[in-house]
N, C-alpha and C positions, 0 to 999 in steps of 0.2 A: 866744526869744520872751522879752519882759518878763514880769514876774510878772503884770500885769493889762494887758490891751489892750480899748480901748473903740471902738466902732464907731458910727457914726451913718449910718443909711440916710436917702436923701432919694428920694422917689417920688412916684407918683401913684396915686390910689385905682384898682384894677383891674388894676395892674400887677405883682402878686405880691411887693411888696417886703416887707409883714408877713411873708407865707410864707416869703422868702427868709432874713430874719432868724431865724427859727424853726427852718428846716432847718440853718442855718449853727450855732446854739447846740445843737440836737441832735447834730450831728455833734462838735461840741468836747465836749459831755457823753459821747459815746461814746468819744472819745478822753482821758477821765479827768480832765477840767477841771470847775471850776465855772462855771457860765452863768448868765446873764440875756437873756431876749429879750422885748422889750414894744414896743408900737406908741405914737405920740400923734397922734391923730387931730385935724383941725380938722373942717370940714363933711364929713360922711361921705356923699361921693358919688362916683362913678366920675369919674376925671380930676381931683380935688382933691388938691392937695399934701399929703403927709404924711410924717412922719419915723417910724422906726423904730431901735430901740437894740439893742446887743449888748455885753455885758460878759462877758469870758473870762478866768479868773483860775485860778492854781495853789493859791490858798487860798479858804478860804470868802469869798462875797460879802455884805457886811452892808448897803451903800449901796442905796437904792431910790428914785432920782431919775432924771431924764432925763441923757443924756450930753452934758456941756457943754463937755468940752475933749478931743473924740474924736481918738485917734491914727490912726484911719483913717476915711476920709469916702467913703460909696459914693453915686454919684448914679445912680439908675436912669433919669433922664430928662434928657436934657442942656437942654432948653427951661426946665428950673427955675433955671439958672445966670442967665437974663435977668431974674428977678425975685426970687430968694432968694439970701442970701449963706451958700452952703455952706461957706465956709471959716472962718464965726464961731466962735471959741473953738479953733480948732485950732492946736496948738502948732507951733513952727518945724520940727520933724521930722516933721509928719504925712503920711501919704499919702493919695492922692486916687485913687479909681478912678471913671472916668465912662463910661457907655454911651454912645459915639458912633463914627461912622465916621471922625471927624477924627483927625488926627495928635496925639499927646501934647503935641508942643511947642505946638501951636495950643492945647490946653486949658490947658496950663500958663501961657501969657499971657492967657487969659480969665480963670483964677482968681487971677491974680497970685500966683502960688506964689513961695515963696522959693526959694533955690539949695539948702538943706537938705530942702526938701518934694520928695516923690516924686510923679509924675503918672503914671499909668497910664490907658489906653483900650483898650475892647472893644467891639465893634459886637455888642451881647448881643442887641439887638432882631433883627438879621438872623441871627444864628444860631438865635434861638428860631423865626423864621419857617422857616428851612431845616429845623430837626430836628422840629418837630412843627406846625408851620403857624399859629402865634398869635404876636401882638407881646407875648411877657410874658417880659421879660428877666431874671427872677429865677433860673433855674437855671444860665445862663451867668455870672451874677455872682456866684452860689455859688462856683462853680469858680474863678473869678478870684480871689477874696477868698482862697481856700484857698491859691492859687499864691502871690498877692502876699505874705502874711503868714506863711505857713509854720505856721500854727498847727495845722493837720489836714490829714491826708492826703488825698489825691485818692480813694484807697480807701474811706477813711472817709466822705467827701462822698457819693460813689456808694451805699454800702450804707445811708445816711440817706434819700437821694432815694427810693430803692428803698422803703423803709420808709413815709416820709411820702406818697408820691404812692401806693403800693400800696393803699392803704386807699380811695382814692375815684376811681382812673382805670384805663383800659385799659391793657394790657400795650403797646400801640402808642404811647400817650402816655408812659408811664413809659419806655420806651426812648427815645423822643424826648428827654426831659427828662435821662436818663442821658448821652446823646451831647451834648446842649447842654452840660452841666455840663462834661464832658471839654474841649469845643472853647473853653469859656470859660477853662478851666485852662492850655490850650495856645496860644490865640491873642491873649493880652492883650500889648500893647505898651507899652513904658516910654519917655518922654520927658523 
């Protein structure tokens, strides 16, 4: 892993995107890294586009601003690709993770990704519905991000999902989110 990784999340209000950024940051913190996780909201309503950010580093983080050159871009809702340039500021070696049932090659074309950029897809919404009955792709995407970046282990992710969700939800929901994170880790496709 590079000394510092910056992640920009694109999602819609109500999809758990901000929670996903927080859970991923908590797992990285548990893994001994310095972290930041913070949202950027527009109109605060369900379904409205939003961004969230992570910075993960081996050294202390002193900058406190939005991520403008993300090494990793996570798109929690593929419908955002029709109206938002999720590639903005992404370097030539950026990694894109898109929540979709579509093939990674199709997403590569839609993103107009360069040959050096990597594109991954995961049907996180289907996994979430299968595992806990709600179309909230956050847990599968956290598992996918762990797999794609190698920043943190699946075990650390699962421990942090337990901690984060254990305060608010029943054991059935916690178990469903754990399974969703595992499947996100295992089912991601590269193209």
